[in-house]
C-alpha positions in Angstrom: -26.6 24.6 22.6 -25.9 21.0 23.0 -26.8 20.4 19.1 -24.4 22.7 18.2 -21.9 21.2 20.2 -22.6 18.3 18.9 -22.7 18.9 15.3 -19.4 20.5 15.7 -17.4 17.5 17.6 -18.6 15.0 14.6 -16.1 13.1 13.0 -15.9 14.6 9.2 -14.9 10.9 8.5 -14.9 7.5 10.5 -12.5 4.3 10.0 -14.3 1.6 7.9 -15.3 -0.6 11.1 -17.3 1.7 12.3 -18.8 2.9 9.0 -19.3 -1.2 8.5 -21.2 -0.9 11.9 -23.5 2.3 11.0 -24.8 1.2 8.1 -25.7 -2.7 8.9 -23.4 -4.4 7.0 -20.8 -7.1 7.7 -17.0 -6.3 7.3 -16.7 -8.4 4.4 -20.1 -7.0 2.6 -18.5 -3.4 3.6 -15.2 -4.3 2.1 -16.7 -5.9 -1.0 -18.7 -2.9 -1.5 -15.9 -0.2 -1.1 -14.2 -2.2 -4.1 -17.2 -2.1 -6.3 -16.9 1.3 -6.0 -21.0 1.5 -4.2 -18.8 3.0 -1.0 -17.0 5.9 -0.9 -13.4 6.5 1.2 -10.6 8.7 1.3 -7.4 8.8 2.2 -6.4 8.7 5.8 -4.6 11.9 6.2 -3.3 10.8 10.2 -2.4 7.7 8.9 -4.3 6.0 11.4 -7.2 4.5 9.6 -7.8 0.5 8.9 -7.5 -0.9 5.9 -4.5 0.8 4.2 -5.1 4.0 5.7 -8.2 4.9 4.8 -11.4 6.6 6.1 -15.0 6.9 5.3 -16.5 10.5 4.6 -19.5 11.2 6.9 -21.8 12.2 3.9 -21.3 9.1 2.2 -22.4 7.1 5.4 -25.2 9.7 5.9 -26.1 8.8 1.7 -26.3 4.9 2.5 -28.4 4.8 5.1 -31.4 2.6 5.5 -30.2 1.1 2.4 -28.2 -1.9 3.7 -30.8 -4.4 2.3 -29.6 -3.0 -1.0 -26.2 -2.7 -0.5 -25.8 -6.3 1.1 -27.8 -7.6 -1.8 -25.6 -6.3 -4.8 -22.5 -7.7 -2.5 -24.1 -11.1 -2.6 -21.6 -13.5 -3.9 -22.3 -17.3 -4.3 -20.3 -20.4 -5.6 -20.7 -22.9 -8.3 -23.9 -25.1 -6.9 -25.6 -21.9 -5.9 -23.9 -19.3 -8.9 -25.9 -22.6 -11.2 -29.1 -22.6 -9.4 -29.3 -19.2 -9.7 -28.5 -18.9 -13.3 -31.1 -22.3 -14.1 -28.1 -24.7 -15.6 -26.5 -27.7 -14.1 -22.8 -27.2 -11.8 -20.7 -28.3 -14.8 -21.9 -25.9 -17.3 -22.0 -23.2 -14.9 -17.8 -24.0 -14.3 -17.3 -24.2 -18.7 -19.0 -20.8 -18.7 -16.6 -19.7 -15.9 -13.6 -21.1 -17.3 -14.6 -19.3 -20.6 -13.8 -16.4 -18.8 -17.7 -15.6 -19.7 -18.3 -14.4 -15.6 -15.7 -13.0 -13.5 -15.3 -14.1 -10.4 -15.0 -11.3 -7.3 -13.2 -13.3 -4.6 -11.8 -16.7 -4.0 -10.8 -18.9 -0.9 -8.8 -22.1 -0.5 -10.9 -25.2 0.7 -9.6 -27.2 3.3 -8.2 -29.7 -0.2 -6.0 -26.4 -0.8 -8.5 -26.2 -4.1 -8.9 -22.8 -4.8 -12.8 -22.0 -4.7 -14.6 -19.1 -6.7 -17.1 -16.8 -6.0 -19.1 -14.4 -8.2 -21.6 -11.7 -7.2 -25.1 -13.0 -7.2 -26.3 -9.8 -9.4 -23.8 -10.4 -12.0 -24.9 -14.2 -12.4 -28.4 -13.3 -13.1 -27.8 -10.2 -15.1 -26.1 -12.5 -17.8 -28.5 -15.4 -17.7 -31.1 -12.8 -18.1 -29.8 -11.7 -21.7 -31.0 -12.9 -24.7 -27.9 -13.0 -26.2 -26.5 -15.2 -23.4 -29.3 -17.8 -24.0 -27.2 -20.4 -26.2 -24.3 -20.7 -23.8 -27.0 -21.8 -21.3 -29.2 -24.2 -23.2 -28.0 -27.0 -26.0 -24.9 -27.6 -27.2 -21.8 -25.0 -26.6 -21.0 -23.7 -29.3 -18.0 -26.0 -31.1 -15.1 -22.6 -31.0 -15.7 -22.8 -27.1 -15.8 -26.7 -26.8 -12.3 -26.5 -28.4 -11.1 -24.2 -26.1 -12.0 -26.3 -23.2 -10.6 -29.2 -24.8 -7.5 -27.3 -25.0 -7.5 -26.4 -21.5 -9.0 -22.5 -21.0 -9.9 -21.3 -17.9 -9.7 -17.7 -17.3 -11.2 -17.8 -13.9 -7.6 -16.6 -12.2 -6.6 -13.9 -15.1 -10.2 -12.6 -14.7 -9.7 -12.3 -11.1 -6.9 -10.3 -11.3 -8.0 -7.7 -13.6 -10.5 -7.5 -11.8 -8.6 -7.1 -8.8 -6.5 -4.8 -10.2 -9.1 -2.6 -11.1 -10.1 -2.3 -7.2 -6.9 -1.7 -5.7 -6.3 1.5 -8.8 -9.0 2.9 -7.9 -8.0 3.4 -4.2 -4.1 4.2 -5.2 -3.5 7.6 -3.7 -0.7 8.7 -7.1 0.6 7.9 -9.8 3.8 5.9 -7.9 1.5 4.4 -5.8 -0.7 3.1 -9.5 2.3 1.8 -10.7 3.3 -0.3 -7.4 -0.4 -1.5 -7.9 0.2 -2.6 -11.4 3.6 -4.0 -10.0 2.6 -6.5 -7.5 0.8 -8.5 -10.4 4.3 -9.3 -11.9 7.1 -11.5 -11.4 9.9 -9.7 -9.0 12.1 -10.7 -12.4 10.0 -8.5 -14.5 9.8 -5.7 -12.6 13.4 -5.5 -12.2 13.1 -5.6 -16.9 11.9 -2.6 -16.0 13.3 -0.6 -13.4 16.5 -0.7 -13.7 17.6 2.0 -11.3 17.5 0.9 -7.5 15.6 3.9 -5.8 12.8 3.6 -8.5 12.8 -0.1 -8.0 12.6 -0.1 -4.1 10.3 2.7 -4.0 7.6 0.7 -6.1 8.5 -2.7 -4.6 7.6 -1.3 -1.3 4.3 -0.1 -2.7 3.6 -3.6 -4.3 0.0 -4.5 -2.9 -0.1 -7.7 -0.4 -2.2 -10.8 -1.9 -5.5 -11.4 -0.3 -4.9 -12.6 3.1 -6.0 -16.3 3.9 -3.2 -17.4 5.7 0.0 -16.7 8.0 3.2 -16.1 5.9 4.9 -19.0 4.4 1.5 -21.4 4.7 0.1 -22.9 1.5 -2.8 -20.7 1.7 -0.4 -17.5 1.6 1.4 -19.5 -0.8 -1.6 -19.8 -3.2 -2.8 -16.6 -2.8 1.0 -15.2 -4.5 0.1 -17.4 -6.9 -3.3 -16.4 -7.8 -2.1 -12.3 -7.6 0.8 -13.3 -10.2 0.2 -13.4 -14.1 0.4 -16.6 -16.0 -0.1 -16.2 -19.5 2.4 -14.5 -22.0 0.1 -12.1 -23.4 -1.4 -11.6 -19.7 2.0 -10.6 -18.7 2.9 -8.6 -21.7 -0.1 -6.2 -20.7 0.5 -5.7 -17.5 4.2 -5.1 -18.2 3.4 -2.5 -20.5 0.4 -0.9 -18.3 3.5 -0.5 -15.9 5.9 0.9 -18.1 2.8 3.7 -18.7 2.0 4.1 -14.9 5.9 4.5 -14.8 6.5 7.4 -17.0 3.1 9.2 -15.6 4.7 8.9 -12.0 8.5 9.8 -13.2 6.8 12.5 -14.9 4.7 13.4 -11.6 8.3 13.4 -9.4 11.0 11.9 -9.3 10.8 8.4 -7.3 12.6 9.4 -3.5 15.8 8.8 -2.8 17.9 8.4 0.9 19.3 11.5 1.9 23.4 11.3 1.8 24.8 10.8 5.1 25.7 13.8 6.5 29.7 14.1 7.8 30.0 14.7 11.5 31.8 18.6 12.0 35.3 18.4 12.5 36.4 18.7 16.1 37.6 21.9 16.1 41.2 21.8 16.7 42.6 24.5 19.6 44.7 27.4 18.4 47.7 28.4 19.9 48.7 32.2 20.4 52.4 32.6 19.0 54.0 33.5 22.3 52.2 29.6 23.6 53.7 28.4 20.3 57.5 29.8 20.8 57.3 29.0 24.8 57.0 25.3 23.4 59.2 25.3 20.8 62.1 26.5 22.9 61.2 24.0 25.6 61.2 21.3 22.8 64.8 19.4 23.7 66.6 19.6 20.0 68.2 16.2 18.4 72.0 15.8 19.4 74.2 15.2 16.5 
């Protein structure tokens, strides 16, 4: 009897914080596993869940129970020094490989000098180093065409992070308009205005834009840096996001129109008192006539 009662009261889904505790993961490890699609979440219909109104199904927690160590290893992140050691190359060479976009950052944070410190999945770096076709990139002289790109100032780290982060957010979007909001989050407001001339659509999409990763109080240098890194910079990258936003908008409009504010209702006119014919006649007789 008691077992039946416990089973009936067991929640079908729980908050991300509770799920992280039950799985034995730190919150940052849990969030990254969610972003990578290794832990499934669902929208919180009640709107009260953490992390943007999402919850973790109980079936997903049951599936992952006892796998904390493998999950933790799959989301382990490293910086330049540790990443270079893991790949067996000097730190300078690792930075060149990253700037060329051959490995993609998964996270970043500002250091005390407000410089960006990029973080990479250790698992991906190990796979890259183990692939035979990448040997020439890790030993000997850097190929001439790649050296030319580096001398020209190539640095794909921020761009590759944006593409990856956009993919993270799109996987959690709950509908076409939310997907349009995600893509718009990587564009300058001017580009959004060009594509969204309808003020109601523009307001709706703007409200759905994701905030940059939190790295400081609003208006702080760290927050400004986050906003800068979130915004597409290269002309071809901007064109790509604009094209993607146009496509998402087309799908969103076909799904349903953007909400419009309800027209303000006019208060009903007060009832005017009606006079009986006899009372109206009596009042007319009482009204003095103008003198001639």
